[in-house]
C-alpha positions as CSV (number, residue, x, y, z in Angstrom):
1,X,19.6,24.6,-18.9
2,X,18.2,23.0,-15.6
3,X,15.4,24.6,-14.2
4,X,16.5,26.1,-10.6
5,X,14.1,24.1,-8.8
6,X,15.4,21.0,-10.5
7,X,19.0,22.1,-9.2
8,X,17.5,22.6,-5.7
9,X,16.0,19.1,-5.7
10,X,19.4,17.6,-7.0
11,X,20.9,19.2,-4.1
12,X,18.6,19.1,-1.5
13,X,19.2,16.2,1.5
14,X,17.2,14.3,2.6
15,X,14.4,14.0,-0.1
16,X,11.3,11.8,0.0
17,X,9.9,10.2,-3.1
18,X,8.1,13.0,-5.7
19,X,7.4,13.8,-8.9
20,X,7.3,17.1,-10.4
21,X,6.8,18.7,-13.6
22,X,9.1,21.8,-14.6
23,X,8.8,23.8,-17.7
24,X,10.5,21.4,-20.2
25,X,11.5,18.9,-17.5
26,X,10.3,16.2,-15.4
27,X,12.1,15.4,-12.2
28,X,11.4,12.3,-10.2
29,X,12.8,11.2,-6.8
30,X,12.7,7.7,-5.6
31,X,14.3,5.7,-2.8
32,X,15.6,2.3,-3.0
33,X,16.7,0.0,-0.1
34,X,20.5,0.5,0.5
35,X,22.1,-3.2,0.9
36,X,24.9,-1.7,2.7
37,X,22.5,-0.3,5.1
38,X,22.9,-0.9,8.5
39,X,19.9,-1.5,10.9
40,X,18.7,1.6,10.9
41,X,15.3,2.7,12.0
42,X,14.7,5.9,9.4
43,X,14.5,6.4,5.9
44,X,18.1,7.8,5.7
45,X,19.6,5.0,7.3
46,X,17.6,2.3,5.3
47,X,17.3,3.9,1.8
48,X,19.3,5.7,-0.6
49,X,17.8,8.6,-3.0
50,X,17.9,8.4,-6.8
51,X,17.0,11.6,-8.5
52,X,16.2,11.4,-12.2
53,X,15.7,14.4,-14.5
54,X,14.1,13.9,-17.9
55,X,14.8,16.7,-20.0
56,X,15.4,17.3,-24.1
57,X,15.2,13.3,-24.5
58,X,18.0,12.8,-22.0
59,X,18.0,11.1,-18.5
60,X,20.2,12.7,-16.0
61,X,20.6,10.8,-12.8
62,X,22.2,11.7,-9.5
63,X,22.9,9.3,-6.6
64,X,25.5,9.0,-4.1
65,X,26.9,5.1,-4.8
66,X,25.4,2.6,-6.9
67,X,22.9,0.2,-5.8
68,X,22.3,-3.4,-7.5
69,X,19.1,-1.9,-9.3
70,X,21.2,0.8,-10.8
71,X,24.2,-1.6,-11.9
72,X,21.6,-3.8,-13.6
73,X,19.9,-1.0,-15.3
74,X,23.3,0.2,-16.7
75,X,24.0,-3.3,-18.0
76,X,20.6,-3.2,-19.9
77,X,21.2,0.0,-21.4
78,X,24.6,-1.1,-22.7
79,X,23.2,-4.1,-24.4
80,X,20.2,-2.1,-25.9
81,X,19.6,1.5,-25.1
82,X,15.7,2.4,-24.3
83,X,14.3,5.6,-24.6
84,X,14.9,8.0,-21.8
85,X,11.2,7.5,-20.5
86,X,11.7,3.8,-20.3
87,X,15.0,4.0,-18.6
88,X,13.4,6.1,-15.7
89,X,10.7,3.6,-15.5
90,X,13.3,1.0,-15.4
91,X,15.1,2.7,-12.6
92,X,11.8,3.5,-10.6
93,X,10.9,-0.2,-11.0
94,X,14.2,-1.5,-9.7
95,X,14.0,1.0,-6.6
96,X,10.5,-0.5,-6.1
97,X,11.9,-4.1,-6.3
98,X,14.8,-3.6,-4.1
99,X,12.3,-4.1,-1.0
100,X,11.5,-7.3,-1.9
101,X,14.3,-9.2,-0.4
102,X,14.4,-6.8,3.0
103,X,10.8,-7.6,3.5
104,X,11.2,-11.1,3.1
105,X,14.3,-10.8,5.8
106,X,11.5,-9.3,7.9
107,X,8.9,-11.9,7.6
108,X,11.9,-14.7,8.1
109,X,12.7,-12.6,11.3
110,X,9.3,-12.3,12.8
111,X,8.7,-15.8,12.4
112,X,12.0,-16.4,14.4
113,X,11.1,-14.1,17.1
114,X,7.5,-15.5,17.4
115,X,8.9,-18.9,18.0
116,X,11.4,-17.6,20.4
117,X,8.7,-15.9,22.3
118,X,6.6,-19.1,22.5
119,X,9.5,-20.7,24.3
120,X,9.5,-17.9,26.8
121,X,13.3,-17.4,27.0
122,X,15.2,-14.2,27.0
123,X,11.8,-12.0,26.1
124,X,13.3,-8.8,26.6
125,X,15.9,-9.3,23.8
126,X,13.2,-10.6,21.4
127,X,10.9,-7.4,22.2
128,X,13.6,-5.2,21.6
129,X,14.2,-7.2,18.1
130,X,10.5,-6.8,17.6
131,X,10.5,-3.1,17.9
132,X,13.4,-2.7,15.8
133,X,11.4,-4.9,13.0
134,X,8.3,-2.8,13.4
135,X,10.5,0.3,12.8
136,X,12.0,-1.1,9.6
137,X,8.7,-2.3,8.1
138,X,7.1,0.8,8.9
139,X,9.9,2.8,6.8
140,X,9.3,0.5,4.0
141,X,5.8,0.6,4.2
142,X,5.9,4.8,4.2
143,X,8.4,4.7,1.4
144,X,6.5,2.3,-1.0
145,X,3.5,4.3,-0.3
146,X,5.1,7.8,-1.2
147,X,6.7,5.9,-4.4
148,X,2.9,4.7,-5.2
149,X,1.9,8.5,-5.2
150,X,4.9,9.2,-7.5
151,X,3.9,6.5,-10.0
152,X,0.3,7.8,-9.9
153,X,1.6,11.1,-11.1
154,X,3.8,9.6,-13.8
155,X,0.7,7.8,-15.4
156,X,-0.3,11.6,-16.5
157,X,3.2,12.3,-17.5
158,X,4.3,8.9,-19.5
159,X,1.2,8.2,-21.9
160,X,3.6,6.1,-24.3
161,X,4.5,3.6,-21.2
162,X,1.1,3.5,-19.2
163,X,1.8,-0.6,-19.2
164,X,5.0,-0.3,-17.6
165,X,3.7,2.2,-15.1
166,X,1.0,0.0,-14.0
167,X,3.2,-2.8,-13.6
168,X,5.7,-0.9,-11.1
169,X,2.5,0.3,-9.4
170,X,1.0,-3.0,-9.0
171,X,4.6,-4.2,-7.5
172,X,4.8,-1.3,-5.2
173,X,1.3,-1.7,-4.2
174,X,2.0,-5.6,-3.4
175,X,5.2,-4.6,-1.3
176,X,3.5,-1.9,0.5
177,X,0.8,-4.3,1.2
178,X,3.2,-6.9,2.4
179,X,5.0,-4.1,4.8
180,X,1.7,-3.3,6.3
181,X,0.7,-7.1,6.9
182,X,4.3,-7.6,8.8
183,X,3.5,-4.5,10.7
184,X,0.1,-5.7,11.6
185,X,1.4,-9.0,12.8
């Protein structure tokens, strides 16, 4: 009973964050930071896709491997199962929140690089680190910006959960601004 376009979204790789309403179904794709990611420079290397399909009072998820926010959501569901819309938003919020620590790490790394550059030692190495840091922050900013667009679309689809959507959007906006600030620095 899945819409053919939903099946294509389940199978398509890679996918950027998006929200799509299909007949009787809502498909949401978010990307969270991958804790096992190497120091890559693109969205596929730094994040993992989570596909969420809301249909007939149930939520279907598709992801390659568990991330901490998915495990945490599973534990919360086992304790007290929420309605599928709340679970979808819980997972979206977890994906957004997964960028908090990486951005803190980027800020710490930027502080270290700035300090090292002031000493004038081995600037070539630090400039390379700075370039890699810039690429990571750029990926985080673009991913969060696209996620904000998804959350704005969800506002019109989840009228019973507007407060939760607004909270997640506010968090995504804050993290996106932080990534932008790091890029500027």
